[in-house]
N, C-alpha and C positions, 0 to 999 in steps of 0.2 A: 545502654538503655534497652530494655527488653520490652517486646510487644506483649501485651496482655490481651488474650481473647476471652471475652466474657461468654459464657455458655448461654445458648438461647433459652429464653423462658419456656418452660414446659407448657404445652397447650392445655387449655382447660378442658374438662370433659364436655362442656357445652359446645366448644369450638370443634372438637374432634367429631362430634355427632352432626354438626352443621354442614361440613364439607361433603359427605356422601349425599346428604339431602339436596344440596345445591346441584350436584352433578346429575342426580336422578331427575330433578325438575327441569334442568336445561335439556336433557335428552328427550324428555316427554314433550317439551315445547317445540323442539326441532322436528320430531316426528309429526306432531300436530300440524306444523307449518307445511310439511311435505304433503299431507293429506288434505289441506284446505282447498287445493285446486279441484278436487272432485273428479268429475268425468273428463274434464279437459286434460288433467295431468295423466290420467290413465290412458287416454287416447294418444297422447304424445309419446308415452313410454311403451305402448303395446307394440308387439311385432307387426310389421307391415302385412305379413301373410294372414294375421288374425283379423284384419280390418276388412269388412265386406265391401270392397270397392271394385269388384270385377266389372269391367265395362260391358261384358256380355250379359251380365245380370241386370245392369242399369239400363241397357239399350238392347233388349232381346230382339231377335229377328223372328217374326211370326209369319206363318203361312196362312193365307186367306184368299178368298175369291176377290177378284178385281175386274174392272171392265177395260179391255184393250180397244182403243178406237183409232181410226185413221180417216181424216177428212179429205175429200176430193173437191177442190174449188170448182164451182160452176158459174159461168157468166151468162148474161142475157143473150149474148150472140155467139155462144160456144156450145153447139149441140153435140160435139164430139169429144171423146177423151183424148187429152193431149198425149202425144207420143212419149214424152218424157215421164208421164205418170204411170205408164204400163209397168215399168220396172219397180216402182214403189208398190203398186198393187200386187205384183208377184212376190215381193219381199214380205208383204203383210200376209199373203196366202201361205208362205212358208212358215211364218210365225204361228199362224192358226193351226197348221197341220202338226207342228211340233208340240203344241200346247195340250193336245188331247181333248180339246173342246169339241162338242158335237154339232154346234150350230153357229154359223156366221151370218149375221144380219146385214142386209143392205138397207139403210134407213134413208128415206126420201123426204124432202121438204114438201109440205102441203100449203097451198095458198100464197106462195111467194111468186114474184114476177118471173123467176127462172124455173118454175116447177116443171114445165114441159121439157126443157133442156136437161133437167136433172133426171127425169124419167128415161130419156134417151141415153144419157151417159151411164145410167145404172145398168141398162141392158148390156152395154159394152163392157162394163166392169165385171158383170157376171161371166161373160165369155173369157175374160182374162183370168178370173179366179179358177174357172174350170180347167183352163190350159195350165194353170199352176198346180194342179193336182187336187183341187177341192171338188168333192163330189157334188153334183147338182142337188142331191137330197139334203145336203148340209147347209144349203143357202136358202134363206127366207127373207121376204121383203117386209119392211115396216115403214111407218111414216112418223113424222114429227111436225108440229106447227111451225112453218117457216115465217109467217107474218108478211103482210103486204109491204112493210118497210125494209125487209131483208132482201136486197136485190141479188146478192150472191150467196144464197143459202147453200151449203155444201151437201154433197152426198156422203153419208157417213157409213163406214164399215165398222162393225163392232162384234165382239164376242167376249164371253166370260171365261176367265182362266184363273189358275192358281198363281199367286204372286207372293214374293217375299217382301215384307214391309217392316219398318222400324218406327220408333217414336220420333217426334219432331226434334230437330237439332237447334242449337242456338239458345238454349235456356241457361240462364245464369242466376240461380236462386240464392246464392250465397257469396260472401266476400272471399276472393282468392287469396287475400293476404293473411288468412288465418294460419296459425302456427300448428298445423296438424298434418302429419305425413300420410295423406290419403289423396286419391284422385279427385279432381273436381267433377261436378255433376255432368258437364258436357264432354268429358274425356271419353274418347273412343266412339262417339256417336257418328262422326263422319265416316270412319272406317266401316262401321256396321251398315251405314247407308250405301256406301259404294259396293260392299259385298252383296247386299240385297238387290242392287240394281244390275250387277254384272252376272249373277248366276242365271244360267240358261234354263235349268229345270229346278224350281224351288225344292222339289222333293229330294234333290241331292243333298240338301242340308239335313235331312232327316234319316234317309236310308241310303246305303251304298248300292251301286249298280252291279250287275253281273260282269265278270271279267270277259273280255273278248277272247275268242278261241285262239290258240297259238297257231303260228304259221307252220303248216305241215311241210312245206318245201324247205324252210330254214331248219326245222328239226331233223329232216332227213339228211341235209348237208352236214350238220354238226355230228350226227351219229356216224356217218360214213367217214368223216375226218378222224373221229375218235377211234374207230376200229382200225383205221390205217396208221394210227400213231402220229397223226399230223396235228398241228395246232387247230383248235376249234374256234378261236376268237376271230373277229372280223379285222382284217388289215385295211387301214385307211391310208391313202397317199399322203406323203409328207407335204405340209403347206409350202407354197412358194416363198422363197426368201429374197431379199434385195431391197434397197432403199431408193433406187431410181432406175431410169432406163439406161440401156447400154449405149455405147458410142455409135 
């Protein structure tokens, strides 16, 4: 018994023309489906470096004038500056001197029950400021309304200085569950806030300082050792070793 293979029926001209048309239609539909996502698809497939999500641009540090203040408490029965407050006043004087500001104001309460004691303490504060290096010509007196109900209106020290500031943190304007590989709006804000608070001179964020002069004594020692053919590096003692005390 022999197997008989029947030849396949030849495709009709209409069927041969239909197959390429179906393939072209399927490809066009697939491409159209990929592009239907619009901007969301482009954002998901764009390189991370191409997305403008730099935290320094979202939370820039700006340099502007701000008011530095220090309040000294004054009671009804305390006409003298407390001994422990002198160190705080000296520290504030050092901050004023390093700020480059030209005027430090001693602001007194007016009309408060402790106004007389505040005036007495202000004179003592002025002496501490002068002892801390503040020139008497840089100190001026001002007043503010203390009010009759404010029994312990403070003596306030104040001066204007340059300060580094940033935008407010804690803002969450959008859903973090979005499927986009970019930083969220609050990303990096705390780091920028800390940097602005820690910088001693805000201008250091804008311009470099001059280098300190080299040590002439150290340079002379290195040159002498070099000319004598000796090592020029600094030799440090080996650290002590051991895990416990001896017997």
